[in-house]
C-alpha positions, 0 to 999 in steps of 0.5 A: 472459454478463452485462456487467460483473463479478458479485459473486461475482468481485468478492467474490473480487477484494477479497479478493485486493486485501486479502491483497495490501496486508497482505503488503505492509505487514504481512509486508515491515515485519515488523509482522506476518510470518504475517498471511495464515496467522494468524486475526488475519490475516482478522478483522482486517488484511484487512478493515482494509486491503482496505477501505481500500483499496477506498474509496480507490481508488473515490474515486481512479477518479471521475476519473483515477488519477494519482500525485497523487491516488493519493498523497493517497488513500494518505496519508489511508489512513496515518493510520488509524495515528492513531485506531486503533493510535495509533502516530502519538500514542504508538509502542509502541517509544518517541516519537521527539524529533520529537514534537510537539502530542501527535503524532510528526511522524516517524513520521508522515512514515513511515507516512503520506507514504511506507510506507502511501501506497505499501506498503498502497496504491499498490503493492498497487493496482498489483499487483492490477491487473497480476493482472487484466491491465489498466493504468489506473494505470499509463497515467496516471503521469508519462511518465519512470514508464511509460517505466521500466517498459515496458522488459523489462530494466528492469522485471526489474532493478526486481524483483530490487532490489525483492527484495533490499531487501525480505530485507534489511529484513525480516532487519533488522527481525525479527532472526531467520535463518530467519523472513523465508524462512519468512514470505515463502514461507507468505504468498506461497503464500497468495497463489498459491492466491488468483490461481490461484482467481481465474485459472481463473474465465477473465474478464478486467475493468478495476480499475475494474469490479471497484472498488465501486461505488453501494450497494457502495461505500456499504456498504463505507464502512459497515463500514470506519468501523465498523472504526474504531470497533471497533479505535478503541476496543480498542487503548489509548484512554488514548494518544489525547492532548489536542485539540492532538495531535487537532487536527493529526491532524484537521486532515490529514484534512481537508487531504488530503480537500479535496486528494483532492477537488480532485485526483480533480475536476482528474484528470478531465482528464489524458491516458492515455498509452501503456503495454503493462504489465508485460513482465519475462520471469519465468522458473523460473530468475529465481524460483531465482536470487531465492529463493536470494537472498531466503534468503540475504540476510535471513539475511545481515541478520539476523546482521550490521549489515546489516539495521540500515543498511538500515532507516535507510537506508530511514527516510532516503529514505522521508522524503525520498521523501514530502516530495517526493511530497506537494510534487509531488501538492500541486503538481500538483493546484493546477496542475489547478485553474488549468488 
């Protein structure tokens, strides 16, 4: 038996990583509710999200996967909404009041420092790691976070709350009483099939072992650049602003790249804490209750103001969480240089 994973195992796992990232970022947000059962999901979304997650994940794992380096990498991920979708320049649903120098600062905060950072990058990496059965990421998180998720009760409560929030958020975004449940069921079925196929291989690896390395990394990096070029030219290039707007985005790219480089170097000194993994014991009863909860709340939020209230409050909380996380991450990275 080979010491490390074979390329077949890696390709399967990379597909799972991309699918998980698309599920959390595109399905829950209702941007593309049927992403994992639609050709567009496999032709565009999974390559886009999967390549970002794998390439940035490898860069983070050149040091230790601390929250600070993961946050900065996730923020880099979110900047694709500038040159690929043009959303940071000109949101298709209309500019916010915070539009300045050709860049919509409101949606930059939402998409770069909150949504993509958590839902497209950190959470998918964490879920993918749990599929592998390793605990590299959480072991380097702050002690309070490790302690919280180390409790079976708190972990299960967190899961329930996340399901409730997801149902309300999806219902409010879709405005359909049945679509959130259908989308969740179909996409989760695809993920379940992929995980079952993976589990049947019967081999266990760490997340770091499954990330691209050496030539694999550079191939995926080249493919990511190709995706940027192709999709950037496909979507409306007329929405790219003048020099001032591009300087803002390019400045953010430069800032986050420098911070990531410094953070990765400093994270090599990070100490690994004790965490034995996700211990929430999910039974058939829990799945049944969660399913009923999801359907009920998604229907309720789609036909009442609850969905709008949840969306608005989520955006406000997301901005606050993003600003705090940015301040925390930059501070920790700069402190690592001093030490």
